[in-house]
KOLMIVEX-769255 format. One record per residue (C-alpha): residue number from 1; residue in three letters; x, y negated, z negated. Coordinates in steps of 0.25 Angstrom, whole numbers. Example, Ala and Ser with C-alpha at 12.3 -4.5 7.8 and 13.67 -1.06 7.14 Angstrom:
BEGIN
1_ALA_49_18_-31
2_SER_55_4_-29
This chain:
BEGIN
1_UNK_339_-447_-312
2_UNK_339_-458_-323
3_UNK_325_-455_-328
4_UNK_328_-440_-327
5_UNK_341_-442_-335
6_UNK_332_-449_-346
7_UNK_323_-438_-346
8_UNK_334_-428_-347
9_UNK_340_-435_-359
10_UNK_327_-436_-365
11_UNK_324_-421_-364
12_UNK_337_-415_-368
13_UNK_344_-413_-382
14_UNK_358_-413_-376
15_UNK_363_-419_-363
16_UNK_377_-416_-360
17_UNK_385_-426_-351
18_UNK_396_-419_-343
19_UNK_405_-419_-331
20_UNK_419_-423_-327
21_UNK_427_-433_-335
22_UNK_428_-448_-333
23_UNK_414_-449_-327
24_UNK_407_-456_-339
25_UNK_401_-444_-347
26_UNK_403_-451_-361
27_UNK_397_-464_-357
28_UNK_386_-457_-349
29_UNK_383_-449_-362
30_UNK_383_-461_-371
31_UNK_374_-469_-362
32_UNK_364_-458_-360
33_UNK_363_-456_-375
34_UNK_362_-471_-378
35_UNK_351_-473_-368
36_UNK_343_-461_-372
37_UNK_344_-465_-387
38_UNK_341_-480_-384
39_UNK_330_-478_-373
40_UNK_324_-464_-375
41_UNK_325_-463_-390
42_UNK_329_-451_-399
43_UNK_342_-448_-406
44_UNK_353_-447_-396
45_UNK_368_-442_-398
46_UNK_379_-444_-388
47_UNK_390_-434_-391
48_UNK_403_-439_-384
49_UNK_417_-434_-382
50_UNK_429_-443_-382
51_UNK_421_-456_-379
52_UNK_429_-469_-375
53_UNK_430_-479_-386
54_UNK_421_-489_-378
55_UNK_410_-479_-378
56_UNK_410_-478_-393
57_UNK_410_-493_-393
58_UNK_398_-494_-383
59_UNK_391_-485_-393
60_UNK_394_-495_-404
61_UNK_403_-485_-412
62_UNK_417_-487_-417
63_UNK_420_-473_-413
64_UNK_413_-460_-411
65_UNK_416_-447_-419
66_UNK_411_-433_-421
67_UNK_400_-438_-431
68_UNK_387_-443_-424
69_UNK_386_-458_-425
70_UNK_373_-466_-422
71_UNK_375_-477_-412
72_UNK_367_-490_-415
73_UNK_358_-493_-403
74_UNK_358_-508_-403
75_UNK_345_-513_-396
76_UNK_347_-516_-381
77_UNK_337_-527_-376
78_UNK_323_-526_-381
79_UNK_322_-511_-382
80_UNK_327_-505_-395
81_UNK_333_-491_-395
82_UNK_323_-479_-396
83_UNK_333_-469_-402
84_UNK_346_-467_-409
85_UNK_360_-464_-403
86_UNK_371_-456_-409
87_UNK_385_-453_-404
88_UNK_397_-444_-408
89_UNK_410_-441_-402
90_UNK_416_-427_-402
91_UNK_427_-426_-412
92_UNK_435_-413_-409
93_UNK_442_-412_-423
94_UNK_429_-414_-431
95_UNK_421_-405_-422
96_UNK_431_-394_-423
97_UNK_432_-395_-438
98_UNK_417_-394_-439
99_UNK_416_-382_-430
100_UNK_427_-375_-438
101_UNK_420_-377_-451
102_UNK_407_-373_-445
103_UNK_411_-360_-438
104_UNK_422_-355_-448
105_UNK_418_-343_-456
106_UNK_422_-349_-469
107_UNK_428_-362_-475
108_UNK_442_-356_-476
109_UNK_442_-353_-461
110_UNK_438_-367_-458
111_UNK_448_-373_-467
112_UNK_459_-364_-461
113_UNK_456_-368_-447
114_UNK_455_-383_-449
115_UNK_468_-382_-457
116_UNK_475_-374_-446
117_UNK_487_-383_-440
118_UNK_483_-380_-426
119_UNK_468_-382_-428
120_UNK_467_-396_-423
121_UNK_477_-394_-411
122_UNK_470_-381_-406
123_UNK_456_-386_-407
124_UNK_459_-399_-400
125_UNK_465_-391_-389
126_UNK_456_-380_-386
127_UNK_453_-379_-372
128_UNK_438_-379_-375
129_UNK_439_-387_-388
130_UNK_433_-401_-384
131_UNK_422_-395_-376
132_UNK_418_-384_-386
133_UNK_418_-394_-398
134_UNK_409_-404_-389
135_UNK_399_-393_-388
136_UNK_400_-389_-402
137_UNK_397_-403_-407
138_UNK_385_-404_-397
139_UNK_379_-391_-403
140_UNK_381_-396_-417
141_UNK_375_-410_-415
142_UNK_363_-404_-407
143_UNK_361_-394_-418
144_UNK_359_-405_-428
145_UNK_346_-409_-421
146_UNK_348_-424_-423
147_UNK_348_-429_-409
148_UNK_337_-429_-398
149_UNK_348_-430_-387
150_UNK_363_-427_-388
151_UNK_371_-432_-376
152_UNK_385_-426_-374
153_UNK_397_-431_-367
154_UNK_405_-419_-364
155_UNK_420_-418_-366
156_UNK_429_-422_-354
157_UNK_434_-409_-348
158_UNK_443_-405_-337
159_UNK_432_-396_-332
160_UNK_417_-400_-333
161_UNK_414_-386_-339
162_UNK_423_-387_-351
163_UNK_411_-391_-360
164_UNK_403_-379_-356
165_UNK_414_-369_-356
166_UNK_420_-373_-369
167_UNK_413_-362_-378
168_UNK_417_-351_-368
169_UNK_431_-355_-368
170_UNK_432_-356_-383
171_UNK_426_-342_-384
172_UNK_436_-337_-373
173_UNK_448_-343_-381
174_UNK_443_-336_-394
175_UNK_443_-323_-387
176_UNK_456_-325_-379
177_UNK_468_-315_-378
178_UNK_477_-327_-381
179_UNK_470_-330_-395
180_UNK_470_-315_-398
181_UNK_485_-314_-396
182_UNK_488_-326_-405
183_UNK_479_-322_-417
184_UNK_480_-306_-416
185_UNK_494_-305_-423
186_UNK_490_-315_-434
187_UNK_476_-309_-436
188_UNK_482_-294_-437
189_UNK_496_-298_-442
190_UNK_500_-287_-432
191_UNK_506_-291_-418
192_UNK_500_-281_-408
193_UNK_508_-277_-396
194_UNK_499_-285_-387
195_UNK_501_-298_-394
196_UNK_516_-297_-399
197_UNK_522_-302_-386
198_UNK_513_-314_-386
199_UNK_516_-317_-400
200_UNK_531_-316_-399
201_UNK_531_-326_-387
202_UNK_521_-335_-394
203_UNK_529_-335_-407
204_UNK_542_-339_-400
205_UNK_535_-350_-392
206_UNK_525_-355_-402
207_UNK_530_-351_-416
208_UNK_525_-341_-426
209_UNK_518_-351_-435
210_UNK_511_-358_-423
211_UNK_505_-345_-418
212_UNK_501_-342_-433
213_UNK_494_-355_-434
214_UNK_487_-352_-420
215_UNK_483_-338_-424
216_UNK_478_-343_-438
217_UNK_469_-354_-431
218_UNK_463_-344_-421
219_UNK_461_-333_-431
220_UNK_453_-343_-440
221_UNK_446_-349_-427
222_UNK_442_-336_-422
223_UNK_433_-334_-435
224_UNK_424_-345_-429
225_UNK_423_-338_-415
226_UNK_409_-333_-417
227_UNK_404_-346_-422
228_UNK_411_-353_-410
229_UNK_405_-343_-400
230_UNK_391_-344_-406
231_UNK_391_-359_-406
232_UNK_396_-359_-392
233_UNK_385_-351_-387
234_UNK_375_-360_-394
235_UNK_381_-372_-388
236_UNK_380_-365_-374
237_UNK_365_-362_-376
238_UNK_363_-376_-381
239_UNK_369_-382_-368
240_UNK_361_-373_-359
241_UNK_348_-376_-367
242_UNK_337_-385_-360
243_UNK_340_-395_-371
244_UNK_353_-398_-365
245_UNK_356_-405_-352
246_UNK_369_-408_-345
247_UNK_372_-421_-337
248_UNK_384_-421_-328
249_UNK_391_-435_-327
250_UNK_400_-439_-315
251_UNK_404_-450_-307
252_UNK_402_-451_-292
253_UNK_417_-448_-289
254_UNK_420_-436_-282
255_UNK_428_-428_-292
256_UNK_419_-430_-304
257_UNK_406_-428_-296
258_UNK_411_-415_-291
259_UNK_415_-411_-305
260_UNK_401_-415_-310
261_UNK_394_-407_-299
262_UNK_402_-395_-303
263_UNK_399_-396_-317
264_UNK_384_-398_-314
265_UNK_384_-385_-306
266_UNK_391_-378_-317
267_UNK_381_-383_-327
268_UNK_369_-378_-318
269_UNK_376_-365_-316
270_UNK_377_-363_-331
271_UNK_363_-366_-333
272_UNK_364_-379_-340
273_UNK_354_-391_-338
274_UNK_360_-401_-329
275_UNK_352_-413_-332
276_UNK_358_-422_-321
277_UNK_371_-429_-316
278_UNK_376_-443_-319
279_UNK_385_-450_-310
280_UNK_392_-462_-316
281_UNK_398_-474_-310
282_UNK_391_-473_-297
283_UNK_393_-484_-286
284_UNK_380_-492_-282
285_UNK_372_-484_-272
286_UNK_371_-497_-264
287_UNK_386_-495_-260
288_UNK_382_-483_-252
289_UNK_373_-491_-243
290_UNK_378_-499_-231
291_UNK_372_-512_-235
292_UNK_383_-516_-244
293_UNK_394_-513_-234
294_UNK_387_-520_-223
295_UNK_386_-532_-231
296_UNK_400_-532_-235
297_UNK_404_-530_-220
298_UNK_395_-542_-216
299_UNK_402_-550_-227
300_UNK_416_-547_-222
301_UNK_412_-550_-207
302_UNK_407_-563_-211
303_UNK_419_-567_-220
304_UNK_423_-578_-210
305_UNK_410_-585_-211
306_UNK_409_-583_-226
307_UNK_423_-589_-228
308_UNK_419_-602_-220
309_UNK_406_-603_-228
310_UNK_412_-601_-241
311_UNK_425_-608_-239
312_UNK_434_-596_-241
313_UNK_446_-592_-233
314_UNK_442_-583_-222
315_UNK_453_-573_-225
316_UNK_450_-572_-240
317_UNK_435_-570_-237
318_UNK_438_-559_-227
319_UNK_447_-552_-237
320_UNK_436_-553_-248
321_UNK_425_-548_-239
322_UNK_434_-537_-234
323_UNK_437_-532_-248
324_UNK_423_-532_-251
325_UNK_419_-524_-239
326_UNK_431_-514_-242
327_UNK_426_-513_-257
328_UNK_412_-510_-253
329_UNK_416_-500_-243
330_UNK_424_-493_-254
331_UNK_413_-493_-264
332_UNK_403_-488_-253
333_UNK_412_-476_-250
334_UNK_413_-473_-265
335_UNK_398_-475_-267
336_UNK_395_-465_-256
337_UNK_405_-455_-262
338_UNK_398_-456_-275
339_UNK_384_-454_-269
340_UNK_389_-442_-262
341_UNK_394_-436_-275
342_UNK_381_-440_-282
343_UNK_373_-433_-271
344_UNK_381_-420_-273
345_UNK_379_-421_-288
346_UNK_364_-422_-286
347_UNK_364_-408_-281
348_UNK_366_-403_-296
349_UNK_356_-413_-303
350_UNK_350_-427_-303
351_UNK_361_-437_-302
352_UNK_361_-451_-310
353_UNK_370_-461_-304
354_UNK_375_-472_-314
355_UNK_381_-484_-309
356_UNK_395_-489_-311
357_UNK_394_-499_-322
358_UNK_403_-511_-321
359_UNK_403_-513_-336
360_UNK_409_-503_-346
361_UNK_400_-496_-356
362_UNK_404_-505_-368
363_UNK_392_-505_-377
364_UNK_378_-498_-380
365_UNK_371_-507_-370
366_UNK_380_-502_-359
367_UNK_378_-488_-363
368_UNK_363_-490_-363
369_UNK_363_-497_-350
370_UNK_371_-484_-344
371_UNK_361_-475_-351
372_UNK_349_-482_-346
373_UNK_354_-481_-332
374_UNK_356_-466_-334
375_UNK_342_-463_-340
376_UNK_334_-474_-332
377_UNK_330_-483_-344
378_UNK_328_-497_-341
């Protein structure tokens, strides 16, 4: 699949890496963007969410922020970089502030929302907030038309579909009965019979001023409802467009692999382009073959002769070869399980297995190495 993945990245404007948490989505997204920029050319942006500090260091940056920063592609070997690499990290507050300013009907409303004492707290705790803002930022950056490819690292989510469902959940919240109960008394200055019991209980529990602050915030926020819904629809159309493809990232472990399979199936059911599956940290395929185990067994059985030849205590030699055999048996079982999970994932799309790397990603060179393994560049 390596060459196929390279072709996919070279033919799309947006590639979204997604899947369960803890499987290396951020590193994969950064590695792919780095290799495409360096080896295939063009202006490539990696938009990441909550990256580890070591990744920012690997990119040669002191830190990542909401503003796009160019990454210096230091020449590796005798081949110079063909393109340019840019990076940005989703900043929740800056993105929400920009969204409010853009969608508010006037400057006074935007100022009132931003000044509301509950603004930061509520927007940072919306159920769909992180995922919704990630899509908003992607839409904004793509609309600028500055980049040949944007590689997106999706937010870590409890469920794999949060990223796709965020606009619908945001719209559902705006039209919810709970929200109407909260704001109706303050919008009309009259408490209807239906909302009065709720308001009385809420007043006692939360306090009148707290409810008033919430009501003011959402009354102002609802003035942006139409803009939010229109933008969510535009984002949805972009994600379903042929210019965009999804890349599901997993490991060979059973739980993340099954979650990745579920996500792949849901992407296809919703009509999104599934470009492929990447399985990180795979054990070497050679461990699934009998030759390694047979060699370890033979070594263990010949430990008495080896101890004499090497001048090592026989009991110590037997212990060492026994431990070697046991470790290989464990690794072999793990490799076989990973291969089985990989086979299942292959029912959804082409699968690229990336090996477990002994050394961590610490610099641009190691990112480039991983990216080249993925897209098949020598």
